[in-house]
Backbone as CSV, one residue per row, in Angstrom:
resi,resn,N_x,N_y,N_z,CA_x,CA_y,CA_z,C_x,C_y,C_z
1,MET,0.870,-1.492,0.161,0.153,0.082,-0.005,0.874,1.276,-0.181
2,ASP,0.471,2.351,-0.576,1.248,3.519,-0.589,1.545,4.040,1.026
3,VAL,2.513,4.764,0.877,2.898,5.404,2.184,1.682,6.393,2.924
4,PHE,0.883,7.101,2.014,0.117,8.006,2.724,-1.030,7.272,3.126
5,ALA,-1.314,6.358,2.590,-2.322,5.398,2.957,-2.150,4.674,4.268
6,HIS,-1.136,4.032,4.109,-0.468,3.471,5.446,-0.674,4.270,6.895
7,GLY,-0.392,5.734,6.616,-0.618,6.487,7.888,-2.040,6.951,8.082
8,LEU,-2.634,7.161,6.921,-4.433,7.271,7.203,-4.753,5.904,8.007
9,TRP,-4.500,4.795,7.695,-5.302,3.489,8.128,-4.533,3.625,9.734
10,GLY,-3.359,3.769,9.851,-2.703,3.750,10.978,-3.701,4.758,12.425
11,GLY,-3.862,6.035,11.668,-4.078,7.185,12.137,-5.848,6.636,12.671
12,ALA,-6.410,6.129,11.982,-8.013,5.594,11.846,-7.822,4.392,13.048
13,ALA,-7.146,3.472,12.905,-6.940,2.348,13.587,-6.822,2.804,15.219
14,PHE,-5.982,3.725,15.499,-5.710,4.070,16.669,-6.892,5.129,17.283
15,ALA,-7.483,6.094,16.343,-8.672,6.609,16.849,-9.517,5.847,17.328
16,ALA,-9.791,4.587,16.666,-10.839,3.784,16.877,-10.654,2.962,18.513
17,ILE,-9.320,2.653,18.442,-8.912,1.973,19.834,-8.863,2.800,20.972
18,ASN,-8.423,4.202,20.538,-8.971,5.180,21.819,-10.282,5.223,22.321
19,LYS,-11.161,4.967,21.373,-12.635,4.966,22.002,-12.968,3.875,22.823
20,LYS,-12.100,3.155,22.852,-12.378,1.766,23.683,-11.644,1.571,24.962
21,ILE,-10.547,2.493,25.316,-9.492,2.225,26.316,-9.558,3.718,27.105
22,LYS,-9.121,3.403,28.338,-9.414,4.337,29.094,-8.156,5.708,28.867
23,LYS,-6.926,5.032,28.825,-5.774,5.981,28.837,-5.597,5.788,27.382
24,PRO,-5.884,7.059,26.776,-5.823,7.155,25.224,-4.290,7.180,24.570
25,LEU,-4.260,6.331,23.261,-2.800,6.303,23.019,-2.665,7.631,22.105
26,SER,-1.426,8.073,21.383,-0.944,8.766,20.687,-1.287,8.435,19.343
27,ILE,-2.233,9.266,18.623,-2.562,8.944,17.210,-1.353,9.383,16.277
28,ARG,-1.135,10.627,16.811,0.376,10.936,16.170,1.388,10.130,15.814
29,TRP,1.852,9.503,17.133,2.917,8.353,17.395,2.481,7.541,16.322
30,ALA,1.249,6.804,16.317,0.462,5.776,15.572,0.847,5.858,14.150
31,ALA,0.532,7.207,13.852,0.500,7.507,12.215,2.044,7.154,12.009
32,LEU,2.653,8.051,12.523,4.205,8.018,12.449,5.035,6.539,12.402
33,PHE,4.601,5.550,13.396,4.692,4.274,13.226,4.614,3.695,12.156
34,SER,2.980,4.064,11.671,2.424,3.183,10.370,3.131,3.780,9.012
35,VAL,3.710,4.513,9.032,4.665,5.038,7.934,6.104,4.563,7.809
36,PHE,6.518,4.329,9.263,7.870,4.042,9.267,8.586,3.203,8.579
37,PRO,7.817,1.673,8.147,8.657,0.473,7.514,9.022,1.393,6.144
38,ASP,7.956,2.130,5.471,8.363,2.683,4.399,9.550,3.856,4.002
39,VAL,9.172,4.562,5.184,9.891,5.601,5.277,11.924,5.300,5.225
40,PHE,11.685,4.080,6.320,13.200,3.675,6.365,13.689,2.709,5.563
41,ALA,12.959,2.244,4.684,13.300,1.558,3.371,13.624,2.598,2.259
42,PHE,12.826,3.385,2.028,12.976,4.141,0.680,13.781,5.722,0.869
43,ALA,13.923,6.147,2.279,14.372,7.178,2.268,15.752,7.358,1.683
44,PRO,16.485,6.229,1.857,17.927,6.534,0.938,17.805,6.668,-0.360
45,VAL,17.037,5.845,-1.097,16.852,5.861,-2.290,16.302,7.007,-2.897
46,PHE,15.161,7.679,-2.100,14.658,9.085,-2.735,15.583,10.499,-2.259
47,ALA,16.305,10.148,-1.373,17.366,11.221,-1.227,18.598,11.026,-2.017
48,TRP,19.018,9.877,-2.663,19.721,9.998,-3.685,19.178,10.446,-4.962
49,MET,17.814,10.116,-5.346,17.355,10.576,-6.721,17.176,12.096,-6.500
50,ALA,16.620,12.734,-5.587,16.526,14.039,-5.119,18.240,14.778,-5.120
51,PHE,18.632,14.101,-4.954,20.315,14.744,-4.744,20.883,14.920,-6.282
52,GLY,20.520,13.692,-7.062,20.770,13.465,-8.026,20.135,14.604,-9.405
53,LEU,18.947,15.023,-8.725,18.075,15.638,-9.621,18.422,17.264,-9.574
54,VAL,18.943,17.553,-8.282,19.312,18.935,-7.746,20.637,19.087,-8.307
55,SER,21.790,18.153,-8.101,22.965,18.129,-8.517,22.693,18.315,-10.340
56,GLY,21.666,18.003,-11.069,21.999,17.985,-12.153,22.667,16.313,-13.002
57,SER,22.932,15.494,-12.060,23.736,14.231,-12.298,22.638,13.301,-12.805
58,LEU,21.477,13.574,-12.704,20.117,12.708,-12.815,19.076,13.319,-13.524
59,SER,18.228,13.157,-14.491,17.399,13.901,-14.800,16.041,12.851,-14.749
60,PHE,14.877,13.158,-14.882,13.667,12.637,-14.732,13.631,11.425,-15.699
61,SER,13.938,11.536,-16.919,14.132,10.533,-18.006,15.404,9.675,-17.526
62,ASP,16.284,9.665,-16.817,17.119,8.685,-16.181,16.554,7.847,-15.091
63,MET,15.514,8.273,-14.438,14.733,7.609,-13.419,14.596,6.179,-13.645
64,PRO,14.842,5.251,-13.057,14.829,3.869,-13.448,13.151,3.137,-13.302
65,HIS,12.866,2.676,-13.985,11.406,1.998,-14.133,11.416,0.767,-13.272
66,PRO,10.399,0.892,-12.068,10.326,-0.269,-11.101,10.799,-1.591,-11.240
67,ASP,10.446,-1.876,-12.775,10.798,-3.163,-13.265,12.307,-3.447,-13.115
68,ALA,12.959,-2.294,-13.048,14.720,-2.304,-13.196,15.182,-2.442,-11.965
69,VAL,14.404,-2.059,-11.065,14.647,-2.128,-9.374,14.639,-3.296,-8.339
70,GLU,13.152,-3.736,-9.014,12.504,-4.931,-8.421,12.353,-5.861,-8.917
71,PRO,12.611,-7.260,-8.541,13.222,-7.636,-7.455,14.740,-7.519,-7.551
72,ALA,15.496,-6.600,-6.491,16.568,-6.354,-6.452,17.739,-7.561,-7.106
73,ARG,18.677,-7.510,-7.678,19.417,-8.472,-8.601,20.940,-7.586,-8.567
74,GLN,21.951,-8.342,-8.744,23.288,-8.142,-8.466,23.869,-6.951,-9.728
75,ASP,22.735,-6.737,-10.696,23.147,-5.978,-11.574,22.188,-4.706,-11.873
76,THR,21.744,-4.519,-10.533,21.075,-3.254,-10.215,21.962,-2.338,-9.299
77,LEU,21.821,-0.909,-9.243,22.539,-0.248,-8.778,22.590,-0.771,-7.053
78,PHE,23.761,-0.200,-6.475,23.870,-0.659,-5.209,22.969,0.128,-4.369
79,ILE,22.238,1.483,-4.343,21.393,2.012,-3.703,19.916,1.139,-3.873
80,PHE,19.698,0.468,-4.689,18.308,-0.179,-4.889,18.427,-1.781,-4.263
81,ARG,19.989,-2.143,-4.541,20.178,-3.487,-3.071,20.110,-2.899,-1.834
82,VAL,20.612,-1.802,-1.563,20.190,-1.234,-0.167,18.705,-1.025,0.436
83,THR,18.036,-0.578,-0.553,16.407,-0.475,-0.356,15.951,-1.654,-0.102
84,ALA,16.268,-2.653,-1.080,15.716,-3.959,-0.867,16.120,-4.497,0.492
85,GLN,17.445,-4.694,0.792,17.372,-4.793,2.448,16.871,-4.195,3.381
86,LEU,17.021,-2.796,3.306,16.337,-2.036,4.236,14.686,-2.485,4.430
87,TYR,13.979,-2.899,3.289,12.603,-3.246,3.011,12.263,-4.458,3.802
88,GLN,13.424,-5.530,3.610,13.319,-6.826,3.987,13.187,-6.565,5.646
89,PHE,14.033,-5.997,6.155,14.437,-5.502,7.668,13.159,-4.731,8.319
90,SER,12.444,-3.848,7.565,11.366,-3.070,7.857,9.871,-3.558,7.921
91,HIS,10.019,-4.568,7.031,8.581,-5.235,6.853,8.751,-6.898,7.334
92,SER,9.274,-7.223,8.323,9.811,-8.469,9.039,8.503,-8.326,10.165
93,ILE,7.747,-9.193,10.405,7.265,-9.533,11.780,8.223,-9.333,12.998
94,VAL,9.205,-10.760,12.543,10.030,-11.047,13.442,11.229,-9.784,13.809
95,ILE,11.317,-8.749,13.185,12.123,-7.462,13.537,11.186,-6.751,14.229
96,PHE,9.880,-6.685,13.922,8.882,-5.741,14.882,9.335,-6.157,16.152
97,PHE,8.876,-7.456,16.375,8.746,-8.157,17.794,9.966,-8.009,18.617
98,ILE,11.132,-7.960,18.022,12.465,-7.666,18.584,12.785,-6.107,18.857
99,VAL,12.329,-5.276,18.087,12.517,-3.703,18.276,11.143,-3.254,19.403
100,PHE,10.122,-4.209,19.225,9.151,-3.867,20.407,9.508,-4.299,21.736
101,ALA,10.072,-5.364,21.619,10.596,-5.950,22.903,11.893,-4.774,23.587
102,VAL,12.520,-4.429,22.862,13.727,-3.646,23.281,13.042,-2.301,23.447
103,ALA,12.220,-1.635,23.118,11.612,-0.653,23.392,10.888,-0.627,24.842
104,HIS,10.258,-1.626,25.031,9.662,-2.276,26.168,10.595,-2.418,27.346
105,PHE,11.551,-3.060,27.130,12.816,-2.975,28.012,13.305,-1.702,28.481
106,LEU,13.562,-0.809,27.599,14.058,0.556,27.583,13.539,1.414,28.235
107,LEU,12.284,1.644,28.082,11.057,2.464,28.260,10.419,2.017,29.439
108,ARG,10.761,0.806,29.967,9.833,0.134,31.310,8.245,-0.110,30.886
109,ARG,7.554,0.128,29.406,6.259,0.131,29.342,6.350,-0.350,27.876
110,PRO,5.467,-1.089,27.739,4.805,-1.513,26.160,4.666,0.018,25.180
111,VAL,5.235,0.155,23.891,4.903,1.154,23.341,3.629,0.929,22.372
112,TRP,2.525,0.762,22.693,1.432,0.248,22.002,1.341,0.873,20.759
113,GLU,1.596,2.230,20.414,1.637,2.663,19.208,2.643,2.395,18.214
114,MET,3.572,1.493,18.568,4.622,0.486,17.620,3.329,-0.205,16.951
115,GLY,2.385,-0.571,17.212,1.370,-1.641,16.924,0.960,-1.216,15.076
116,ALA,1.230,0.360,15.289,0.704,0.726,13.745,1.401,0.167,12.870
117,TRP,2.928,0.022,13.248,3.913,-0.859,12.412,3.567,-1.904,11.917
118,LEU,3.443,-2.678,13.009,2.693,-4.278,12.646,1.353,-4.272,11.893
119,LEU,0.429,-3.311,12.187,-0.574,-2.862,10.933,0.277,-2.899,9.540
120,HIS,1.012,-2.056,9.586,1.677,-1.856,7.964,1.895,-3.276,7.495
121,ILE,2.602,-4.082,7.966,2.855,-5.255,7.532,1.819,-6.048,7.451
122,PHE,0.590,-6.121,8.149,-0.481,-6.773,8.027,-1.116,-6.434,6.771
123,ILE,-1.128,-5.161,6.520,-1.799,-4.540,5.181,-0.892,-4.919,4.191
124,ASP,0.359,-4.759,4.187,1.298,-5.103,2.890,1.233,-6.397,2.620
125,ILE,1.003,-7.274,3.390,1.379,-8.941,3.032,0.203,-9.117,1.881
126,PRO,-1.240,-8.639,1.842,-1.861,-9.101,0.773,-1.815,-7.866,-0.399
127,THR,-1.620,-6.982,0.029,-1.265,-5.793,-1.258,-0.137,-5.438,-2.108
128,HIS,0.637,-6.343,-2.134,1.902,-6.263,-2.777,2.096,-7.725,-3.290
129,SER,2.477,-7.602,-4.581,2.558,-8.719,-5.699,4.151,-9.311,-5.783
130,TYR,4.175,-10.467,-6.322,5.526,-10.554,-6.076,6.637,-9.848,-7.475
131,GLN,5.444,-8.846,-8.124,6.486,-8.230,-9.115,7.081,-6.926,-8.622
132,PHE,6.435,-6.439,-7.357,7.184,-5.404,-6.776,6.999,-5.145,-5.183
133,TYR,8.090,-5.510,-4.731,8.412,-5.341,-3.249,7.216,-6.291,-2.536
134,PRO,7.283,-7.702,-2.570,6.378,-8.532,-1.903,6.908,-8.268,-0.521
135,THR,6.255,-8.519,0.474,6.393,-8.753,1.855,6.737,-9.578,2.425
136,PRO,8.388,-9.375,2.711,9.154,-10.745,3.678,8.893,-10.551,5.124
137,PHE,7.552,-10.945,5.337,7.354,-10.894,6.713,7.559,-11.851,7.742
138,LEU,8.213,-12.871,7.250,9.088,-13.692,8.392,10.546,-13.633,7.780
139,TRP,10.800,-12.476,7.339,12.279,-12.384,7.029,13.168,-12.446,8.728
140,PRO,14.346,-12.878,9.062,15.042,-13.510,8.324,15.051,-15.044,8.441
141,PHE,13.867,-15.447,9.018,13.864,-17.101,9.175,13.307,-17.801,8.069
142,SER,12.601,-16.818,6.965,11.878,-17.533,5.795,11.643,-16.600,4.686
143,GLY,11.979,-17.102,3.571,11.518,-16.334,2.497,10.144,-16.377,2.145
144,VAL,9.283,-16.706,2.696,8.001,-16.904,1.975,7.304,-15.860,2.390
145,MET,6.483,-15.247,1.024,5.781,-14.355,0.571,4.704,-14.436,0.076
146,VAL,3.839,-13.725,-0.174,2.478,-13.863,-0.654,2.221,-12.944,-1.949
147,ASP,1.882,-13.507,-3.086,1.563,-12.941,-4.388,0.301,-12.214,-4.160
148,GLY,0.108,-11.191,-3.831,-1.024,-10.421,-3.410,-1.669,-9.619,-4.407
149,ILE,-2.262,-8.760,-4.403,-3.065,-7.495,-5.309,-2.012,-6.497,-5.190
150,SER,-1.473,-5.963,-6.497,-0.728,-4.602,-6.316,-1.413,-3.621,-5.780
151,TRP,-1.438,-2.515,-4.767,-2.033,-1.678,-4.330,-2.187,-0.431,-5.417
152,GLY,-1.352,-0.628,-6.253,-1.135,0.635,-7.514,-2.150,0.244,-8.554
153,VAL,-2.741,-0.838,-8.547,-4.107,-0.675,-9.643,-4.941,0.495,-9.379
154,PRO,-5.677,0.607,-10.623,-6.427,2.209,-10.198,-7.620,1.367,-9.072
155,TRP,-8.243,0.276,-9.648,-9.670,0.016,-8.892,-9.290,-0.292,-7.328
156,PHE,-8.082,-0.843,-6.958,-7.540,-0.731,-5.884,-7.755,0.365,-5.220
157,MET,-6.779,1.363,-5.642,-6.502,2.589,-4.840,-7.732,3.318,-4.686
158,ILE,-8.800,3.261,-5.834,-10.085,3.723,-5.751,-10.687,3.346,-4.354
159,LEU,-10.842,1.641,-4.226,-11.388,1.291,-3.500,-10.728,1.524,-2.001
160,ASN,-9.324,1.525,-1.735,-9.064,1.932,-0.609,-9.124,3.506,0.067
161,TYR,-8.859,4.493,-0.804,-9.359,5.676,-0.457,-10.795,6.018,-0.331
162,THR,-11.678,5.142,-0.936,-13.046,5.403,-0.300,-13.314,4.807,0.663
163,SER,-12.595,3.712,1.112,-12.624,2.977,2.343,-12.124,3.514,3.513
164,LEU,-11.145,4.466,3.205,-10.639,5.688,4.240,-11.463,6.751,4.199
165,ALA,-12.314,7.184,3.452,-13.100,8.182,3.408,-14.206,7.867,4.218
166,VAL,-14.699,6.557,4.111,-15.893,6.163,4.738,-15.650,6.043,6.323
167,VAL,-14.244,5.609,6.361,-13.689,5.429,8.294,-13.694,6.529,8.685
168,TYR,-13.138,7.699,7.898,-12.938,8.979,8.669,-14.129,9.648,8.544
169,ILE,-15.128,9.464,7.884,-16.451,10.077,8.117,-17.238,9.387,9.379
170,LEU,-16.983,8.171,9.711,-17.681,7.549,10.647,-17.022,7.538,11.994
171,LEU,-15.641,8.092,11.638,-15.100,8.650,13.467,-15.225,10.021,13.405
172,PHE,-15.450,10.860,12.483,-15.761,12.154,12.609,-17.424,12.315,13.188
173,ARG,-18.472,11.658,12.811,-19.436,11.592,13.183,-19.466,10.655,14.549
174,ARG,-18.762,10.060,15.000,-18.947,9.455,16.307,-18.452,10.393,17.406
175,ASN,-17.348,11.075,16.886,-16.794,12.018,17.722,-17.315,13.232,18.042
176,LYS,-18.386,13.484,16.703,-19.304,14.821,17.052,-20.701,14.372,17.824
177,LYS,-20.921,13.307,17.722,-22.159,12.752,18.527,-21.652,12.565,20.321
178,GLN,-20.622,12.133,20.421,-20.025,12.101,21.805,-19.842,13.454,22.370
179,ARG,-19.489,14.355,21.761,-19.327,15.989,22.124,-20.338,16.460,22.468
180,MET,-21.720,15.974,21.605,-23.170,16.418,22.136,-23.755,16.093,22.961
181,LEU,-23.232,14.719,23.525,-23.721,14.277,24.793,-23.447,15.013,25.955
């Protein structure tokens, strides 16, 4: 799924959770954790592209097509191989639980907002195909991945953002109704 939609789904999920619990969780932190896996994986390649465009060493016509960078092969540029490795790291349930446990240990409390990172992984599993960044959710123990629906196909984008609009309308109406009581 695209990074913007991940942020919206994470925010919506934690807004809904906050309605059910006594001590509210930070929706901002949840939204940040929901985009973290993609930002972590793709920030270096986007920085490289931006630097290339600004410095003039790269033009828009030089930008590689997604087919040329994924799946990462030895003949792809180093930055794309780094991105593929960071993607494996940030989209692994195993790594998520390790980081969650370390954060819990260091802060002496669970950081429940990190659950939005886990939500990101679960959303990505069925919304990525083998052709473009399938989700390595069991990395480094297994290379099992699901050949899902590509989130980039138009009908899915329309369905996804329509669903997000409905969810946010329902959350807004619920908040408005609760304020009136």
